[in-house]
Steps between C-alpha positions, in 0.01 A plus 500: 500500500282544809758723671541705178127558466465593868794742486383677183123473547452877532691564175322218317149609604456777236620262228271225629199733494551575129508131404200320347310268738660185357853623573392617843376148577832357386693742722273428798562129449877560467490692828294223659715209382791532751248560780306190396821293503565624853146451625442159345840352579553148639586655838165681510305183416690308770397762756140483375493126562648547847246768590213274397614245760465767770126530433447196723732612781378525859509818708797355692697440180432857389619642834818289482568625148449864600726468805776340291461761226503790746821376659664461159398839359597692816839328519551562128421869550731533802787336311467675164343846541644806676158608627434186707857433607439604862165323540500260799534126448182324611449150639201437268306271731169649385356748250440769765875563529479709183354779717841546663618663176423863409241606248605610152305794356457615140716801575776265616481304174503822298796650686711183531434321171870429433563371854208257470645327194660165570865455406420138408354624168761641257417862410488409129214256572284739701187628326373820663124553501304798629173489689263780594313299761200628691619858539594583141863544611771300327769274638738254332534126561757254362406173327689234311392242244469221755257714700298580188470129418389418852251784512340386175447154648312659790310731263360217288433268793132610532452434128549131573242517780232569237633272227699750291834389355810726489489576125125518446412814305426801719380858447686756710381843620806629683714806426701411188533791257457284191280742304590858396320753719366689198337197336125552442415180314534130585706299565551600863685177577817312410601134505781351703513165323787379719271483804163445327399842628291783355603837648209744507558875531349645816568853372240502220186393684212736424140498393624552143726193506288272721337314210842419353616351830177305551498364144863390534435323831190333364721332242717363786225360721625219719847645556581634843548864596743666736530865591466788741157496671426864415568436130290183497225700670505766226477229236218322687302826513523534121380141451212518748382841378445335161299220658763247397740247651825348374545151650861434601666207675618685812613847608809565715519842668831639621678826587213684674226438755208301361193661651177293527307724258779464240509123544123481453491687170813331358355157576169603340669638187727199446271229640774345709669526838758764586804384699667769706864524608723722710868559433763771494787603276736451795421126471474449873140384538216339311138395546289312247132415474424132463225330299270518806524878521730537803820707512799300624840613618763336277725372778804405291523853357477722806439510874257766620414661831185709547578779748309791651622861510715412804659206311319239706344189339123517444249219527294329231262735323679813625654729240868584531809593302656226289865445594671268254820298510575374152612138475587488129670831416863445597624790282326767708399319820228690684459410868198621696410744224196715582385554145209738574215261414253364751320173544372246749511132583187295440390202706394153394605251238451528126292249305782475245689285752819709511633586845646831378394775746194703400554875465321802362671819377280794602673821393758526226410783265172681445453715192266667256525477120633777279257590219626679191267742315547285186339203679810303601503359852827446689527264795740564791743245362511674162639810676701305757745405225611864475636507855743209490861585563433831678661510844465873568124490571371365828143493365349580161134529397306609191223749578246560219353823636338592167384286207790632290770535769712269716734617774792267573519545876826393660646505851876549489750255643811679364601824322454328160123478553413796277707359214344155525152646537554685172608173335181329613299792360672468161438123491135545601446772240646272237260223606190720515574709192289795397187595685651467847729737687755375752675701771734421794415569862730454800312433823590438862274198551315251278122489471375232740142378512303350788646175626853595398447439127734695277361526143740520208238679287275757668188632324288739706126473424493818290724341235238240404421554132168464328418129471794388714427242765 
């Protein structure tokens, strides 16, 4: 059933959008049921219990685990993937030996996707997923069900740190297209009963719909929220502008940088703490914020180096490029993968008692918000969904140069760039509807701001509309 729905999702979407809300909820739950069985399987719960025992590990135990895991993943990659076949065999006496291997760049992953797949996973079991990453350019990674189960155990680990159980009800503000784009009246949400999850549309947020969202959330006080920081920030603005608050149990932010000013207003609006996280669709690295407010490297999931522009290690507190070696993804093993994000090591010990290394991501993606003349506000992640699966664009950005116009600005990686750019324009026009014009634009270089930040959405000052913040 799950494979059928995934394969025919594009064909089913128009039919789904014409259904009454009750039937939509039933279909969302039907789609969620096989995923829930996978996520909440006995194997996943066994891994959860094992991970909890690692919370009390010493720094020496963590280093031993990482050394063992590095040796295993590199040998697995050498034995089962064409790309790594000629990599040298290391002695693995210490973690620094990893630097004897070459770096892997995003362009390498894009151009050699098939060669990076492990032959140990049967082709029929490989699930291919696209990511747009920091640059807005797409590449494809292979998963399997075992990897998805394991990743979910890591994902929900920080829930347990603050007393939340795996199937406690949650309200989700990610990118699911569960509500027809043309809908102008509530509900702007759907229920996935299989996972005790309420999926909120991030594509209908506006001043006109804000009261519907706030009223709905007020009736779910005490649940916990999860979502993209930019979306949670939009929602927090609506709540605070009305002089209100909606007490929730906890807020988990994921998928984007969580800037201090966004954290402050989200915590004020929901009267609870926000817990940040860092991850990537390539499933090669992860950081999670603990109950004491510190970001920890998750050492069982990935090994990271922080390197300068000359690929030399940097010291504590110095910003550098994050270079990940994934320890869990054996379908597409990524070894010394320079993902494009930056971060730094932090010194000291955390009051939570865990010996997991302290880290801080510093630059992932910076972006403005896209504001529609009809009042809707679109976060970067709302538009990011349109770029998945496109390999012909090296970079892609959305430039709102006028209140009623957006240029889809792409940098070509192959001759198919113009065709794919036109497809993005069609998808964006369908999302925005009337009142906004969309046009393609091929460029030689992306727009880069001070500090190397590359915004997905660019709004020059002159596009600010009356009353817009």
